[in-house]
Structure formats: structure tokens, C-alpha cells
Phi, psi and omega in degrees: 000109177278176183293327174296325174298315187294317181290327178290319185284330174295317178296323180292323179290317181293327176291318179299316179296319177294320177303311185289324174294323177294324176299319179301314180300314180300324178293318175301325177282355176070037179261333172247133182247176177073213183269150178213117179244115194259159192251354185310135179107335187252008191299324182299331180299295178305305185291327175293318180292311183293331179292331176274350180255202179236094176295138184088350180241316171277152182275136180234138179219145181207183174286207179278348176272069201247345189310305185297322182299315183296321177298312178301329181280351178124353183298149184283122177307327176298317184287326179293315180290324175301325176293323181295326181280353183071034183259162186300325186279002178292167183296337172241029180057032175077004184268341184259324184076195188300322186278351185232044171293139187214136179207091185291331179301322177261013176058030165269112189265024166113156170258140186235135184279340179281123180292125186088348186297328184286346184301304182291329187290323181291324175298318180294317177298317181292327179293325178294318179301315184294314179303317182281344183075028180282163178259004174293165167229163178254129183239124183244117174262131172204155179288167188292325184292339178292335184293349177265010174273154179296330179303328182295313181293314182293313180302309181292333173294315180289321183295327181282316182299317177276353182057056186275148180282068180236140173247120178259123176245120181267109179268093188272101178260013170078356182229136165254103192057254181249011181256121182292144185301331178286349175268346184240342189228127184296320182251107186282332172284102190291328182295340179287339192282340184274359181296330179297339183248012175058042181251125178291146185212160178214151171239127179221171175295118179270002177263350183249105187301332178287325174297316177294315179299320179290325179289319180295322174309312180298315184295312179296320176300319180297309181295318182287340182278000179089014182273358180100196186289162175217151184234119180242120181251125182246122178278116185215191185200137175268134186273355171242171176299176179309310180216185181290341180269004186265122179284343179064026184282345185277353180250147178283156180287336177289319176296318183292321178294317176305320181278331176300327185283354173238048178290128177307323180294310185293328180290323176288317182301310186297318180303318179291320182295314180296333177279357184072022183262348183209137174256165178298320180296320179294318182296313175304318180296319179294321181293317179297318182299319181295314180301314179297316181300311182298321180285318188270342175241306185293299186290322181295323178296317182292317184283336179259003176286150179284155173289154172300135184292140180301323185301341180258025179303332176260001181290146182073018171242153186298329183302330186299334180251013180271109182298341175293328183281322188261016176079021183281207181292132176253000000 
């Protein structure tokens, strides 16, 4: 990763941070409804892994904290924001909302609300890739709490038996909603749990994008070369509550301060400044440009986009093709 790559990734992570912060504001303004799960603090996980993969070529799936993953895969931020606004121009035509961003063109195969649901779906994608003889891989991002679902064990067992080209990435932010991992999980080091399925695994610092990238390169190469699945655990932290309805009262101020000092954006920014590749003024200018872009292009597009037409209320639901509903043959 050269300095040009690092500066580009710094901008991408900063854009993701400002995008998510603007989502927070729009939710408070009641322009976004439903559930909203934000990603600040975990940016190095997504960007580090995807930098080692092939965004738009490899298949990616994740849970409901999904906006940033979609954007890194190539989804238009304007369409992502429009989806959050429930507009017709959204990535799922306003029908999915925050938890169901989807962009098949860029092979982002969705955010899913069911905890643990993406594990077997990623295995299925990998099975299809293997049957077709493609060089793609499937990448599944999920939080640590999802690993206590039965789908985790069933999917990883099948992936290992069939040697599927799938990379499972655990974004371990230490909490399942408001429950700390050591209160809910017997083995808190998640990478150790996949030993039962003979899957190689690693645990690394998820706040340092260079560390994530180097670990992800090893993981991606293993999977793409036909050696079967890999499990990568990234130790990270979310700077906001689980969702907008989370008061965040369960975490200590000392813990929050400790992790705030390891902000992935600041780690990379300070490294570039110390290396003489970036100045404070350049960083501030970058930040201002991003904020202006989000406000003048992304938010403007979402706010000016049309609502889904009332006439299409039943479109995209099973009832539209049900002869019982429309008076067909019974």
C-alpha cells in the first residue's frame, strides 16, 4: 500500500464517517424512518478488507449495519441515501430502508436484518461460484454477536467440508446490542471458535487499516486460490449505540475514551502527517470538500427525489402474482 493509496483510503473512510453522521442528523430531523444502525469507528474493517479484495467483482453480504459496505463495493452514495429517505431513486426503490441496501450491479448482495442470516447465504454464493468455476470469492461481514446463532456453525461446517471460496469477517465491536461479549459468549476470541471446523483464522487490530489490509491480503489469497474458507476477526468499536434507539448507557466513559483514542481515521491521518505526506490544512480541506459533497449532492439528491408512487403499493410483493388475490383460477 503506497502513500497515494493511503491518502485515497483516508478520504474514503472520512467520507463514510461524514455520510453516517449526516444520516444521524437526518434521522433526528425525521427525514429517515425505521431502524438505523451506524458504522463510525469501524471504517478500517470494511475498507481494509475490501482493498485487499476486488470490489464490484467479488460478492459481498453483511448484516444491517450496511451503508458503508455498499458504498465501498461501488454503490452510488446518492442512491444509498435516497434509500434511507425511502425514495423511488433508492438502491431498493425506497422499499428496503437502512437495513436492506442492495446493489446487484456491484455485487453487493444486501444487508440483512436477521442476525446470522448472511452466514449460509454467503456459503450459497460461494457454492455457486465454485460450480461455475469463477475466480470470485464471497465475503461475509458480521458482528461478533451473530456467531452465537446456529447458522454460524452450520454454515462454517459446510463451507469447510466443501472447501468453498468464502471469507468470513467478524467485526468484533465487543457488544451484541447492549450486552458485552464476555457476558454472552464462552469463548470471547472469536477466531478460536472456527478451529472446530478446520478453518484457518486470524485476529488483528481492526482500527489500523494497514494492519487490516495486510491480514486481509493473506485471507483473500487463501480463499481465491481454492484452499477453502478463511475466518478473519477484526477487533473494533462502534462510536455510537447499537441503533438510534440505543441510549448507550451500558458502556463506561473510560472505555469509550480509550477507543476514541484509537480512531481509525486519526490513526491513518496522523501517520501520513508524520511521514510528511499530508498537512493539517490539507486534511481540513479534504474534510470540508467531503462535507460539501454530501450536503450539496447526496442529501440534495435524496431530498429532491420522488416518493414511490401509491399505485405501486403492491409491487415487489408476492401478492402481486397470487391468482387468489386477483381473481384468477382457484
